[in-house]
N, C-alpha and C positions, 0 to 999 in steps of 0.2 A: 225829333232827332232820329236818324236812321239806326243808331245803335239799339234803340228800344225795340226794334223788330227782330233783333238777333236772339237766339235761344240763350237761356240763362241757367247757370248752375249755382247751387248753394251747398256749402259744407264739403264740397269735393276739392276745391282749391283754396289756397290762402294767398292773398295778395302780398308779394314781397316787400311792398313799399309801406302799406298801412295796416296789414294784418286782417283786413276784411275777408269774409268767407263767401262772398257772393260776386259773380262775374258773368259778363256776357262772353260768348265764345264764337269762333268761326274757324273753318278749316281752309288751308290754302296750300296748294302743291308748290313747295319752295325748292324741292330737290328733284331728282330724276323721277320719272313717271312710274318706275317699278318700285319706289320706296313709298311708305305711307305719307300722308299729308301732314303738315305742321299744324298744330292747334294753337290759335292765338286767343288770349283772354284779355278782357278789359274790366277793370275793377269798377263796380257800381258805385263805390264811395269816392275814390280819388281819381278815377279814369286812367290809372297806370295801365300800360299794355305790356304783356310779357308773352312768351311763347313756350310751347312744350312739344318736343319731338316724340313721336310714338315709336 
């Protein structure tokens, strides 16, 4: 699965769906180019995806 090649964080984020503290993440420019990118997370336990704006 391609997700397993993404960087992973542990203890930095908490999945809002299941409470797991480990997730894969990636950055995507979803707004104007002069604003910081959006960080997306995918839970390693339940596969829930959520985002965080920097």
